[in-house]
C-alpha positions, -999 to 999 in steps of 0.1 A, spaced: -199 -16 -129 -167 -10 -149 -169 -42 -168 -183 -77 -165 -152 -90 -148 -160 -79 -113 -147 -44 -109 -174 -23 -91 -176 12 -78 -201 29 -56 -217 60 -70 -215 78 -37 -184 96 -26 -167 77 2 -181 43 -10 -163 11 -17 -145 4 -50 -138 -33 -56 -114 -46 -83 -127 -82 -84 -106 -114 -87 -107 -116 -125 -106 -78 -132 -75 -62 -146 -73 -24 -143 -47 -2 -161 -44 35 -153 -48 58 -123 -74 49 -98 -84 81 -80 -108 71 -52 -123 92 -24 -134 62 -4 -121 27 2 -106 3 -23 -103 -35 -22 -81 -52 -48 -86 -89 -54 -76 -87 -91 -48 -67 -107 -41 -30 -108 -13 -16 -130 -11 21 -122 -14 43 -92 -41 43 -65 -46 79 -51 -67 98 -25 -82 66 -10 -92 64 27 -84 27 29 -67 3 5 -69 -34 10 -49 -57 -12 -64 -92 -8 -44 -125 -10 -50 -127 -48 -46 -90 -53 -17 -74 -72 -8 -37 -75 21 -25 -97 21 12 -90 22 38 -62 -4 39 -35 -15 70 -15 -41 64 12 -48 70 49 -45 33 57 -31 3 37 -35 -34 44 -16 -59 22 -22 -96 20 -12 -99 -17 15 -82 -36 25 -45 -41 54 -33 -63 57 5 -59 60 32 -34 34 36 -6 25 68 13 -1 64 42 -11 92 65 -22 68 93 -8 32 90 4 3 69 1 -33 77 18 -61 59 0 -94 66 15 -129 66 26 -142 32 23 -108 15 51 -94 -7 59 -57 -9 87 -41 -29 93 -3 -27 94 26 -3 69 29 25 62 62 43 38 60 72 36 70 109 28 34 118 40 2 102 31 -34 113 49 -63 96 35 -98 104 58 -128 106 60 -143 72 55 -111 53 82 -101 28 92 -64 26 121 -54 3 127 -16 3 130 14 25 107 27 53 103 62 66 82 66 97 69 99 111 47 127 99 59 154 75 81 179 92 88 156 121 123 148 133 120 113 116 121 130 82 153 149 90 187 136 79 203 115 104 233 131 122 267 120 110 278 88 126 242 77 134 233 41 126 207 33 99 187 1 98 168 -12 69 144 -41 72 148 -67 44 126 -98 45 119 -93 82 156 -90 92 174 -59 103 207 -51 85 
């Protein structure tokens, strides 16, 4: 237990770390397993397998994980090696880099998205004259 406010961590590598509803964490959270955020994290979350930001969860910082699911709010850049899902009523502001992205109706995403694995054609600069689309609040521009 980090503190009496609900932030818990498993002692075993690959366990679940929970930042509870009334917990406030400041700093870098380097986790080898899964993370569930129901409280507030101000700082980066790194090396996680799965990060879930619950409806009441708030993250102000960058996230690096295999998978990310957001129901709450994230302000920062996201890198996921597998997938990112933005659930209804969530708010995300920043850059997202992932091979798969799902945005539910009602989710708000303001930022840029790069899809594809490192070294793939999706990471290359677009040819001159190619059209570029950005998704802002669920609408293509």
